[in-house]
C-alpha positions in Angstrom: 181.4 0.1 86.8 178.2 -0.3 88.7 175.7 -3.1 88.4 171.9 -2.7 88.3 169.0 -5.2 88.7 166.8 -6.5 85.8 163.8 -5.6 87.9 164.8 -2.0 88.7 164.1 -1.8 92.3 167.4 -2.9 94.0 170.4 -0.6 94.7 173.4 -0.4 92.3 176.4 -2.3 93.4 180.0 -2.6 92.8 181.8 -5.6 91.1 182.7 -6.8 94.6 179.4 -6.4 96.1 177.7 -8.1 93.0 180.0 -11.2 93.3 179.3 -11.5 97.0 175.6 -10.7 96.7 174.5 -12.9 93.6 170.8 -12.2 93.3 169.4 -8.6 93.7 167.2 -7.9 96.7 164.2 -7.2 94.4 164.5 -10.8 92.8 166.3 -9.8 89.7 169.6 -10.5 88.4 172.5 -8.1 88.1 173.8 -6.7 84.8 176.5 -4.0 84.2 175.0 -0.4 84.1 177.1 0.4 81.0 178.5 -2.5 78.6 182.2 -2.0 78.0 183.3 -1.7 74.3 185.9 -3.6 72.6 187.2 -1.4 69.6 188.1 -3.1 66.2 191.7 -2.3 67.3 191.2 -4.1 70.5 190.0 -7.2 68.9 192.8 -7.1 66.4 195.4 -6.9 69.0 194.1 -10.1 70.6 195.1 -12.3 67.5 197.5 -14.8 68.7 197.5 -14.1 72.4 197.1 -16.7 75.1 193.7 -17.6 76.4 194.5 -16.1 79.9 195.7 -12.7 78.4 192.5 -12.4 76.4 190.5 -13.4 79.4 192.2 -10.6 81.2 191.6 -8.0 78.7 187.9 -9.0 78.2 187.2 -9.0 81.9 189.3 -6.2 83.3 186.7 -3.4 82.6 184.1 -5.4 84.4 186.3 -5.6 87.7 187.1 -1.9 87.2 190.2 -1.9 89.4 188.5 -3.6 92.4 191.1 -6.2 92.0 194.5 -4.8 91.2 195.7 -5.7 87.6 198.6 -7.6 88.8 196.5 -9.7 91.2 193.7 -10.2 88.7 196.2 -11.4 86.0 197.6 -13.9 88.6 194.1 -15.2 89.5 193.2 -15.5 85.8 196.5 -17.4 85.0 196.0 -19.7 87.9 192.5 -20.4 86.9 193.3 -21.5 83.4 196.4 -23.3 84.3 194.0 -26.1 85.6 192.9 -26.9 82.1 194.5 -29.9 80.1 194.8 -28.3 76.7 197.1 -25.3 76.2 194.4 -23.6 74.3 192.0 -23.9 77.1 189.1 -23.8 74.8 190.4 -25.1 71.3 188.5 -25.0 68.2 187.9 -28.2 66.2 187.0 -27.9 62.6 184.2 -30.2 61.5 183.6 -29.3 57.9 184.4 -26.2 55.6 183.0 -23.5 57.7 181.6 -25.3 60.9 183.6 -25.5 64.0 183.3 -27.1 67.5 184.4 -25.0 70.5 185.6 -27.5 72.9 184.8 -26.1 76.4 185.4 -29.5 78.3 189.2 -29.5 79.0 188.8 -28.3 82.5 189.0 -30.5 85.7 185.3 -31.7 85.6 184.9 -32.0 81.6 182.3 -29.4 81.2 182.0 -25.8 80.1 181.1 -24.6 83.7 184.8 -25.1 84.6 185.7 -22.0 82.5 183.8 -19.7 84.9 184.0 -21.6 88.2 187.7 -22.1 88.4 187.9 -18.4 88.3 184.8 -17.5 90.4 186.2 -19.7 93.3 189.4 -17.7 93.3 187.7 -14.4 93.1 185.4 -15.3 96.1 188.3 -16.3 98.2 190.1 -13.1 97.2 187.4 -10.9 98.4 186.4 -12.8 101.5 190.1 -12.9 102.7 190.2 -9.0 102.1 187.2 -8.5 104.2 188.2 -11.3 107.0 185.0 -13.0 106.4 183.6 -16.7 105.7 180.7 -17.4 103.6 178.4 -20.2 102.5 177.9 -21.1 98.9 174.4 -22.7 98.1 173.7 -23.9 94.6 171.4 -26.1 92.6 172.7 -28.1 89.6 171.1 -30.1 86.9 174.4 -32.1 86.6 177.4 -29.8 85.6 177.5 -26.7 87.7 177.7 -28.6 90.9 180.9 -30.6 90.3 182.5 -27.7 88.6 181.6 -25.4 91.6 182.9 -27.9 94.1 186.1 -28.3 92.0 186.5 -24.5 91.9 185.8 -24.0 95.6 187.1 -27.2 97.4 190.4 -25.6 98.2 189.0 -22.1 99.4 189.9 -21.2 102.9 186.9 -19.0 103.4 184.0 -20.9 101.8 181.6 -23.9 102.7 179.8 -25.1 99.7 176.2 -26.9 99.6 175.2 -28.3 96.2 171.8 -29.5 95.7 171.1 -31.9 92.8 167.9 -33.7 91.7 168.2 -37.3 93.3 168.6 -40.0 90.6 168.2 -37.4 87.8 171.8 -36.7 87.0 174.2 -39.2 85.3 176.4 -41.5 87.4 179.6 -39.7 86.3 178.0 -36.3 87.1 176.9 -37.3 90.5 180.3 -39.0 91.5 182.1 -36.0 90.3 180.3 -34.3 93.2 179.9 -36.7 95.8 183.4 -38.3 95.8 184.8 -34.9 96.9 185.3 -35.5 100.6 186.9 -32.1 101.5 185.6 -30.7 104.9 184.0 -27.8 103.3 182.0 -29.7 100.6 178.4 -30.8 101.3 176.2 -32.5 98.5 172.3 -32.8 98.9 170.3 -35.0 96.7 166.9 -33.6 96.5 163.8 -35.8 96.1 162.5 -33.7 93.3 163.7 -32.1 90.0 166.1 -29.3 89.2 163.5 -26.6 89.3 162.6 -27.7 93.0 166.3 -27.3 93.8 166.6 -24.1 92.1 163.4 -22.6 93.7 164.9 -23.5 97.2 168.1 -21.8 96.5 166.3 -18.7 95.2 164.1 -18.7 98.5 167.2 -19.1 100.5 168.9 -16.0 99.0 165.5 -14.0 99.5 165.6 -14.8 103.2 168.9 -15.7 104.6 168.0 -15.3 108.2 168.5 -19.2 108.7 172.3 -18.6 108.5 172.3 -16.1 111.5 174.3 -13.4 109.7 176.8 -15.6 107.7 176.9 -14.4 104.0 175.3 -16.7 101.3 177.0 -16.7 98.0 175.7 -17.9 94.6 177.9 -19.7 92.2 175.3 -20.6 89.6 174.9 -18.4 86.6 172.8 -16.0 88.8 176.2 -14.7 89.8 177.4 -12.1 87.4 181.1 -13.2 87.4 180.0 -16.4 85.7 178.6 -14.7 82.8 181.7 -12.3 82.8 184.0 -15.4 82.5 182.1 -17.1 79.7 182.1 -13.8 77.5 185.8 -14.6 77.0 185.7 -17.8 75.0 183.1 -16.1 72.4 185.6 -13.4 71.9 188.7 -15.7 71.7 186.8 -17.9 69.1 185.6 -15.1 67.2 189.1 -13.5 67.0 190.5 -17.0 65.9 188.3 -17.0 63.0 188.8 -13.7 61.6 187.0 -11.3 63.9 186.8 -8.1 63.7 187.3 -8.6 59.8 184.4 -10.8 59.3 181.3 -12.0 61.3 180.8 -15.3 63.0 177.8 -17.2 64.3 177.3 -19.2 67.3 175.0 -22.3 68.2 174.7 -22.9 71.9 173.0 -25.8 73.7 170.7 -23.8 76.0 168.8 -24.3 79.1 169.4 -21.8 82.0 170.6 -19.3 79.1 173.7 -18.0 81.0 176.0 -19.5 78.5 174.3 -17.9 75.5 173.6 -14.7 77.1 177.5 -14.3 77.6 177.8 -14.7 73.8 175.3 -11.8 73.5 177.2 -9.6 75.9 180.4 -10.4 73.7 178.2 -9.1 70.8 177.3 -6.0 72.6 180.8 -5.2 73.5 181.7 -5.2 69.8 182.3 -8.9 68.5 180.7 -9.0 65.0 178.0 -11.8 65.3 175.6 -12.5 62.6 173.4 -15.0 64.4 172.9 -16.8 67.7 171.1 -20.2 67.3 169.5 -21.3 70.7 169.5 -25.3 70.7 167.1 -26.9 73.3 166.1 -30.5 73.9 162.5 -31.5 74.5 162.4 -29.1 77.4 161.9 -26.2 74.8 160.7 -23.1 76.5 163.3 -21.0 74.9 162.5 -22.4 71.3 158.8 -22.0 71.8 159.4 -18.3 73.1 161.5 -17.4 70.0 159.6 -19.4 67.4 156.2 -19.1 68.5 156.1 -16.4 71.3 154.9 -19.1 73.8 156.3 -18.1 77.0 154.8 -20.6 79.3 155.8 -23.4 81.7 155.3 -26.9 80.7 155.8 -30.1 82.6 159.4 -31.2 82.7 160.6 -34.0 80.4 163.4 -36.3 81.5 165.8 -36.4 78.5 169.1 -37.7 77.4 170.5 -34.4 77.8 169.8 -34.0 81.7 171.8 -30.7 82.1 169.2 -29.1 79.8 166.1 -30.4 81.7 165.0 -27.2 83.0 161.5 -25.7 82.9 162.3 -22.1 84.1 165.3 -20.5 82.3 166.7 -18.1 84.9 169.2 -16.2 82.9 166.7 -15.4 80.0 165.5 -12.6 82.4 168.7 -10.8 81.6 168.0 -10.9 77.9 164.5 -10.0 78.4 165.8 -6.8 80.3 167.7 -5.8 77.2 164.8 -6.8 74.8 162.5 -4.4 76.8 165.2 -1.7 76.6 166.3 -2.1 80.2 162.6 -1.5 81.7 162.9 -3.2 84.9 159.1 -2.6 85.8 158.0 -4.2 82.5 160.3 -7.2 83.0 159.1 -7.7 86.6 155.4 -7.6 85.4 156.1 -10.1 82.7 157.7 -12.6 85.0 155.0 -12.2 87.6 152.4 -13.1 84.9 154.7 -16.0 83.8 154.6 -17.6 87.4 150.9 -18.1 87.2 149.6 -18.1 83.7 150.8 -18.7 80.1 152.1 -15.5 78.6 153.7 -14.0 75.6 156.3 -11.2 75.0 155.3 -7.8 73.7 155.6 -7.5 70.0 158.6 -5.0 69.9 160.9 -6.9 72.3 160.3 -10.2 70.6 161.1 -8.6 67.1 164.4 -7.3 68.8 165.2 -10.9 69.9 164.4 -12.3 66.4 166.7 -10.0 64.7 169.6 -11.8 66.4 168.4 -15.1 67.6 166.8 -18.2 66.0 166.1 -21.5 67.8 165.6 -25.2 67.2 164.5 -28.0 69.4 165.8 -31.7 69.3 164.1 -34.7 70.7 165.8 -37.8 72.3 165.6 -40.0 69.2 167.2 -37.1 67.2 170.0 -36.8 69.7 171.0 -40.6 69.2 170.7 -40.1 65.4 173.0 -37.0 65.6 175.7 -38.7 67.8 176.0 -41.6 65.3 175.9 -39.1 62.1 178.4 -36.6 63.6 180.8 -39.6 64.2 180.2 -41.1 60.8 181.0 -37.5 59.2 183.7 -36.2 61.3 185.0 -39.0 63.7 184.0 -36.8 66.6 181.9 -38.3 69.4 179.5 -35.7 70.8 177.8 -35.8 74.2 174.1 -35.4 74.0 174.0 -31.8 74.7 176.4 -30.9 72.0 174.5 -33.0 69.8 171.5 -30.7 70.0 173.8 -27.8 69.1 175.2 -29.9 66.1 171.8 -30.4 64.6 170.4 -27.0 65.3 173.6 -25.4 63.8 172.9 -27.5 60.5 169.1 -26.7 60.4 169.0 -23.1 61.6 172.1 -21.3 60.2 171.5 -18.4 58.2 174.1 -19.0 55.6 177.1 -21.3 54.7 179.6 -18.3 54.3 179.6 -17.1 57.9 181.7 -19.4 60.2 179.5 -21.4 62.4 180.8 -22.1 66.0 179.0 -24.8 67.9 179.7 -24.9 71.7 180.7 -28.4 72.8 179.5 -28.1 76.4 180.7 -31.5 78.0 183.0 -34.4 77.3 181.0 -37.5 76.0 182.3 -39.7 78.9 180.2 -37.7 81.3 177.2 -39.0 79.4 178.3 -42.4 78.5 174.8 -43.9 78.9 173.4 -41.8 75.9 176.6 -42.7 73.8 176.0 -46.4 74.4 172.3 -46.1 73.6 173.5 -44.5 70.2 175.4 -47.7 69.5 179.0 -47.0 70.8 180.7 -49.4 73.3 181.2 -46.4 75.7 183.8 -43.6 76.3 186.8 -44.0 78.6 187.2 -41.3 81.3 190.4 -39.2 81.0 193.3 -40.6 83.1 192.9 -38.3 86.1 189.3 -39.7 86.4 189.7 -43.3 85.4 189.0 -44.5 89.0 186.0 -42.3 89.5 183.4 -45.1 89.6 185.2 -46.8 92.4 185.8 -43.7 94.6 183.8 -43.4 97.9 180.9 -41.2 98.0 179.2 -38.8 100.4 175.9 -37.1 100.1 172.6 -36.8 102.0 169.2 -37.2 100.6 166.6 -34.7 101.7 163.0 -34.1 100.7 162.2 -31.0 98.5 161.2 -29.0 101.6 163.0 -25.7 102.2 163.0 -25.7 106.1 164.8 -29.2 106.1 167.4 -28.1 103.6 168.1 -24.8 105.4 168.4 -26.8 108.6 170.9 -28.9 107.1 172.9 -25.9 105.7 172.7 -24.0 109.1 173.8 -27.2 111.2 176.8 -28.3 108.9 178.5 -25.1 108.0 181.8 -24.6 109.7 
């Protein structure tokens, strides 16, 4: 298995190289050169298996023997033993044919744990094998940071630096990051928004000279291993609801597009999917692109669903690569225009997307309305991001006969402010976090200036 760049100008890499490299040298993102296939028999054989065993079977072709099967099985098993539910990602029935896929039973109560508990272990394995140390540098709009820190805090060969927008994440999200006082963990609060932080991370990967030869590693969804790990829960949920004998549909709260792109990869591997619904908040570039072919930047809006407060959707590039039939030059040209002017997708690629994807945007007032409505109808308390998915699933689903699976991306306790604003007294944190708001914090506030951020990383790495 080799991996190629979405912009067509970087060398093809192995799985190990892709995991340790992150972004391609031409500024693109890596995708597999060929997409492995799951036959009907493969899918049927997964019925009733543990999540860890399904994960091994789905991911093994992407690893392609670069970690021996016995070791990789152990890494997968250890990663998912950290989850509080035996099913890892249980399905919860909301009505006759609408299901909630609960992705928040990991250590930090968000879907990012599913990938990052695995990625930290894979990184440590490869670095130990090479006798190397590395620096992780990542940007977070709320959930990726804490999940990355939790996945890497015990790694012997990694130092991790996470940038978050100062005063623009929830208190629970911030404290889940800043109260981890391990020697290899550094939190940086950027005086700017998520896109400022993401731009500095991307610039650092493009020019790593400030680290004087130490490897820089990505743990956000730029890293292919993140996408690979997320493919698994689409397959597991689809099989649990009857695949391959019937189609299923998915509704995904979407911002950076890594989560829903993993679903698309599951579809390309052979999972029978009728429809993907892209649910956005008021930062709706994905909805505008699918619905109106308006692929343009707009000013960032602060919303009740802060993990989706993103202007530039990084992983959408991977889907564009597929929509443009893997023409890296066309993708590079489109994204270059996007940086400086409003643009639109060519007609044929747009129609390819619309054959499978629909979209729906939800504003803050509707998020609060949905939290109340969903609780009244199902007794489930949704976090504000999942609420966007709940409403989008109702408004945009193709039919009532195909099982609809809405992804619950975070535990409501992570966003208690929105839950309280919706009229509820609050949400208690799980027992392992009940003292979170009293824990000591450690973080550094820095301006949104690349040189100052890079100097901090260079000075503090071990």
